[in-house]
C-alpha positions in Angstrom: -32.7 -4.8 -0.5 -31.1 -6.5 -3.9 -27.5 -6.6 -5.5 -26.9 -5.0 -8.6 -23.5 -6.4 -10.5 -21.8 -3.4 -11.6 -21.7 -3.5 -15.5 -22.9 -0.2 -17.1 -21.2 3.3 -16.9 -24.0 4.4 -14.5 -23.0 1.6 -12.1 -19.3 2.6 -12.2 -20.2 6.4 -11.4 -23.0 5.0 -8.8 -19.7 2.9 -7.4 -17.9 5.7 -6.7 -20.6 8.1 -5.8 -21.8 6.0 -3.0 -18.6 6.7 -1.0 -18.4 10.3 -1.7 -21.9 10.3 0.2 -21.1 8.4 3.0 -17.7 10.4 3.9 -19.1 13.9 3.0 -18.7 14.9 6.3 -15.7 13.7 7.3 -12.8 15.7 7.4 -9.9 13.0 7.2 -11.4 11.0 4.3 -9.4 12.0 1.0 -11.2 11.2 -2.2 -9.2 8.6 -4.4 -8.8 8.9 -7.8 -11.7 7.2 -9.4 -9.1 6.3 -12.1 -6.9 4.3 -9.6 -9.6 1.9 -8.5 -11.8 1.7 -12.0 -8.2 0.6 -13.9 -8.2 -2.0 -11.3 -11.5 -3.9 -12.8 -10.6 -3.9 -16.7 -8.4 -6.1 -18.7 -6.8 -3.1 -20.9 -5.4 -1.5 -17.4 -4.9 -4.7 -15.0 -2.7 -7.3 -16.6 -3.8 -10.0 -14.2 -7.2 -10.5 -15.9 -4.5 -12.1 -19.0 -3.3 -14.9 -16.4 -6.2 -15.6 -15.4 -7.5 -13.4 -12.8 -11.5 -12.4 -12.0 -13.7 -9.8 -10.7 -17.1 -8.9 -9.9 -18.4 -5.8 -8.2 -21.8 -4.9 -7.0 -24.2 -2.5 -5.9 -26.2 -2.9 -2.6 -29.7 -1.1 -3.0 -33.1 -0.7 -0.5 -36.2 -1.2 -1.3 -36.7 2.7 -2.7 -33.7 1.9 -5.1 -31.2 3.8 -2.8 -27.6 2.6 -2.9 -26.6 1.6 0.4 -23.5 -0.5 0.2 -21.0 -1.8 -2.3 -18.0 -4.4 -2.4 -15.8 -6.3 -4.9 -14.8 -9.6 -5.4 -11.9 -11.1 -7.2 -9.1 -14.1 -8.2 -5.5 -13.4 -8.3 -4.0 -15.8 -10.2 -0.6 -15.2 -8.3 -1.7 -15.9 -4.8 0.1 -18.8 -3.6 -1.8 -19.9 -0.4 -2.1 -23.4 1.4 -5.7 -23.4 0.8 -7.7 -21.5 -2.6 -7.9 -17.8 -1.4 -9.6 -15.0 -3.3 -10.2 -11.3 -2.0 -12.8 -9.0 -1.3 -12.4 -5.3 -1.2 -13.8 -1.9 -1.8 -16.1 -2.5 0.7 -18.2 0.5 1.4 -21.8 0.2 3.2 -24.3 2.4 6.3 -24.0 1.4 9.5 -26.2 -1.7 8.8 -25.2 -5.1 9.5 -27.8 -6.9 8.1 -26.7 -5.0 4.6 -22.8 -5.6 5.1 -23.6 -9.0 5.8 -25.8 -9.3 2.3 -22.4 -7.6 0.9 -20.1 -10.3 2.5 -22.5 -13.1 1.4 -22.0 -12.1 -2.3 -18.4 -12.3 -2.3 -18.2 -15.4 -0.1 -20.6 -17.0 -2.8 -19.2 -16.0 -6.0 -15.7 -17.1 -5.0 -16.5 -20.3 -4.0 -18.3 -20.6 -7.0 -14.9 -20.3 -8.4 -13.4 -22.7 -6.7 -11.9 -20.8 -3.7 -12.3 -21.9 -0.2 -11.4 -18.6 2.1 -11.5 -15.0 1.4 -9.4 -12.2 2.5 -10.4 -8.7 3.0 -10.5 -5.9 2.3 -7.6 -6.1 -0.1 -6.6 -5.1 -3.7 -7.0 -6.7 -7.1 -3.5 -6.5 -7.5 -0.2 -5.7 -5.4 -0.2 -5.3 -1.7 1.1 -1.7 -1.5 -2.2 -0.6 -2.7 -5.8 -1.0 -1.0 -4.8 -3.4 1.5 -6.4 -4.1 5.0 -9.0 -2.1 7.0 -8.2 1.2 8.9 -8.8 0.0 12.6 -6.6 3.1 14.4 -5.4 5.9 13.9 -8.0 7.7 11.7 -5.9 10.7 10.5 -6.1 11.5 6.7 -5.4 8.6 4.4 -1.9 8.1 2.9 -2.1 7.7 -1.0 -3.8 4.2 -2.0 -4.5 3.3 1.3 -7.6 3.0 2.7 -10.0 5.3 5.1 -12.9 3.7 6.3 -15.7 4.2 9.3 -15.0 2.8 12.6 -17.8 0.6 12.6 -16.8 -1.4 9.6 -14.3 -3.6 11.8 -17.2 -4.9 14.0 -18.9 -5.9 10.6 -15.8 -8.0 9.7 -15.3 -9.4 13.1 -19.5 -10.5 14.0 -19.6 -11.9 10.4 -16.5 -14.1 11.1 -13.5 -13.0 9.6 -10.5 -13.5 11.7 -7.0 -11.1 11.7 -4.9 -12.9 9.2 -2.1 -10.3 10.2 -1.9 -6.3 11.6 -0.5 -3.9 9.2 1.6 -1.0 11.0 2.0 2.4 9.5 5.3 3.9 11.3 5.9 7.9 11.6 8.7 10.1 12.7 9.9 13.2 12.7 12.2 14.2 10.2 14.6 16.3 12.2 15.4 16.8 15.9 14.8 12.8 16.5 17.4 11.0 17.7 17.9 7.2 16.4 19.3 4.2 18.6 23.0 4.4 19.2 23.3 1.1 17.9 22.2 1.9 14.6 24.9 4.9 14.6 27.7 2.7 15.9 27.1 0.0 13.1 26.5 2.7 10.5 30.4 4.5 11.6 31.8 0.7 11.2 30.1 0.4 7.6 31.7 4.2 6.7 35.1 3.1 7.4 35.0 0.7 4.6 35.4 2.5 1.1 34.2 0.0 -0.9 30.3 1.0 0.3 28.6 3.9 -1.1 25.1 5.2 -0.6 23.5 8.0 -2.4 20.6 9.3 -4.3 20.3 9.0 -8.0 20.9 12.0 -10.0 19.9 13.1 -13.5 20.6 10.0 -16.0 21.4 7.6 -13.7 18.1 8.1 -11.8 16.1 7.4 -15.4 18.7 4.8 -17.0 19.9 3.0 -14.3 16.7 2.6 -11.7 15.2 -0.2 -13.1 18.2 -2.3 -13.6 19.3 -1.5 -9.7 15.7 -2.1 -8.5 15.2 -5.1 -10.1 18.7 -6.3 -8.6 17.7 -5.4 -5.3 14.2 -6.5 -5.3 15.1 -9.9 -7.1 17.3 -10.9 -4.1 15.7 -9.5 -1.1 12.1 -9.5 -1.2 11.4 -12.5 -4.3 11.9 -15.5 -1.2 9.2 -14.4 0.5 6.7 -12.5 -1.7 6.6 -15.7 -3.9 7.6 -13.2 -7.3 10.1 -11.7 -9.0 10.1 -8.4 -11.0 11.2 -7.7 -14.5 13.3 -4.5 -15.8 10.0 -4.0 -17.7 8.0 -3.4 -14.6 10.7 -1.9 -12.9 10.5 0.7 -15.6 6.9 1.2 -15.8 6.7 1.6 -11.7 9.2 4.4 -12.5 7.3 6.4 -14.9 4.0 6.2 -13.0 6.4 8.0 -10.1 7.6 10.3 -12.7 5.0 13.3 -12.1 5.4 13.5 -8.1 9.0 11.9 -8.1 11.9 13.7 -5.6 15.1 12.1 -7.2 16.6 13.1 -3.2 14.4 10.0 -2.0 15.3 7.7 -4.3 18.6 6.4 -2.3 20.7 3.0 -3.0 23.4 1.3 -1.6 26.5 -0.1 -3.3 29.3 -2.3 -2.6 32.1 -2.2 -5.2 29.4 -0.5 -7.6 27.2 -3.3 -7.2 23.4 -2.6 -5.7 22.8 -3.9 -2.6 20.2 -2.1 -1.1 17.5 0.8 -1.5 15.4 2.7 0.3 13.0 4.4 -1.7 10.1 7.2 -0.6 7.8 9.6 -2.2 6.2 12.7 -1.4 2.9 12.0 0.3 0.6 13.3 -2.7 -2.6 12.7 -1.1 -1.8 15.9 0.4 -1.9 17.2 -3.3 -4.8 14.8 -4.5 -7.3 16.1 -1.9 -7.7 19.2 -4.0 -8.7 17.7 -7.4 -12.2 15.7 -5.8 -11.0 12.4 -7.5 -10.5 13.4 -10.9 -7.7 14.3 -12.9 -9.4 16.1 -15.8 -7.9 19.5 -16.9 -9.3 21.6 -13.9 -7.9 18.8 -11.4 -4.6 18.7 -13.4 -4.1 22.9 -12.7 -5.0 22.2 -9.0 -2.7 19.3 -8.7 0.3 21.7 -10.5 -0.4 24.4 -8.3 -0.4 22.9 -5.0 2.6 20.9 -6.1 4.4 24.3 -7.0 2.8 26.6 -4.3 1.7 24.4 -1.5 4.1 21.1 -1.7 3.6 18.3 0.6 5.6 18.3 3.9 5.3 14.5 4.4 7.0 11.7 2.9 5.9 8.4 2.7 8.4 5.3 2.5 7.4 2.8 0.2 10.0 0.0 0.2 13.2 -0.6 2.3 15.4 -3.7 1.1 18.7 -5.1 1.7 20.1 -8.2 -0.4 20.4 -11.2 1.8 24.4 -11.4 2.0 24.5 -8.0 3.7 21.4 -8.2 5.9 22.5 -8.0 9.4 25.7 -6.7 8.9 25.1 -2.8 9.7 23.9 -2.1 5.9 20.6 -1.2 7.0 22.0 1.2 9.5 24.3 2.9 7.0 21.4 3.5 4.7 19.1 5.2 7.2 21.5 7.6 8.5 22.9 8.5 5.5 19.5 8.9 4.0 18.6 11.1 7.2 21.9 13.2 6.3 21.3 13.9 3.0 17.8 15.2 3.8 19.2 17.9 6.1 22.5 18.5 4.0 19.9 19.3 1.2 17.9 21.0 3.5 14.7 19.5 2.0 11.1 20.7 3.3 9.9 17.4 4.7 8.5 17.4 8.6 7.6 13.6 8.6 8.2 10.5 7.2 5.5 7.6 7.5 6.7 3.9 6.3 4.3 2.3 4.2 3.0 -0.4 6.0 5.0 -2.8 8.2 3.2 -6.7 8.8 3.4 -8.0 11.9 4.9 -11.2 10.4 7.8 -9.1 9.7 9.4 -8.8 13.2 13.1 -7.2 12.0 11.6 -4.6 10.1 9.3 -3.4 12.5 12.7 -3.6 15.0 14.3 -1.3 12.3 11.1 1.3 12.5 11.7 0.8 16.2 15.4 1.5 16.4 14.5 4.6 14.5 12.6 6.0 17.0 9.7 5.7 14.7 6.0 5.1 16.8 3.0 2.9 15.3 0.8 5.7 13.7 -1.8 3.9 12.1 -3.0 0.1 12.2 -4.9 -1.5 9.5 -6.5 -5.4 9.6 -6.0 -7.8 6.9 -9.0 -10.2 7.5 -9.3 -14.0 6.5 -12.6 -15.8 6.5 -12.4 -19.5 5.8 -15.7 -21.2 4.2 -15.4 -24.4 5.8 -15.6 -23.3 9.3 -14.2 -26.8 11.0 -10.9 -25.6 8.9 -8.2 -24.6 11.3 -7.3 -21.1 11.1 -3.9 -20.0 10.9 -2.0 -16.7 11.0 0.2 -15.3 8.1 3.8 -17.2 8.6 6.4 -14.8 10.3 9.3 -14.0 8.5 12.6 -15.3 9.6 
């Protein structure tokens, strides 16, 4: 067997076709959009290259020239770790440990040559909300931009020496007919008595004109401290623009105190329920299929993308008020969603795990983010727990 670096359009096509062949008999695999992945590997569509980011991809071929595996490695200049750490991802392989190890070795050797001392995987050459973690439990159809993989991949990673850096839990619950913890209802009722608080979805012009400002304000206060980055208003606008084709305004919920944004709970329809019909391509046929199903066969599941409360209002009942108001809004508008899945919660975030549990949501899927330290004498440490 031998490695072939992905350098030509034909290699790029084969990078995707390998997965199509591997999963052709797997009913729960939904082919990702080729463009969503391909864009990550080009400076024109991934701004990380402009900041010093690097990436490489390989195909693994057998002695007859048949593709039997693929992998990618990358350096994200925004990562701030104790030791220099790169990433590997988009790994696919036949059920052959020797082949898998060749692909892992390729990523390790390349990253080590770039000055890295560890690698995390499988991860994304971008943000954590996409293509992050190996699916190890709950092999139901994948949510949009999340991994679905064979169960035997777990054995490959752990046999090679990868260790669990953190676990990622996807929580799920029915939208209707499920009670929440009485403590949440009590805390929410106390907040409801204070008329300085207001919780609502963004309507009309307010959604398109004010969302970037509101989102940036809350995000930079609530998340920047432990994610190590802030978001600009321009980035928030781009995020909104990317959601425009599938956004449901009723699922973009904000809380305010004396008119200032203090929290948000943002969800979208689970659009893999639509993309499963387009076979990875949004050409004119794919777009017609997408629009047809969006109109006549819309998603009945929503995906909770992000939930945040600014620090000065955390632990004061605002979280409870937000989720109960959101729940009541869904019921009042008689929206058709039957279930909600929360975008993954790391086991390093016990506060958010408790919120999910108090909502009577249960763990539906588990992914692992693994870390492999090149110097095997260096002590391994799991992701620090957020306080």
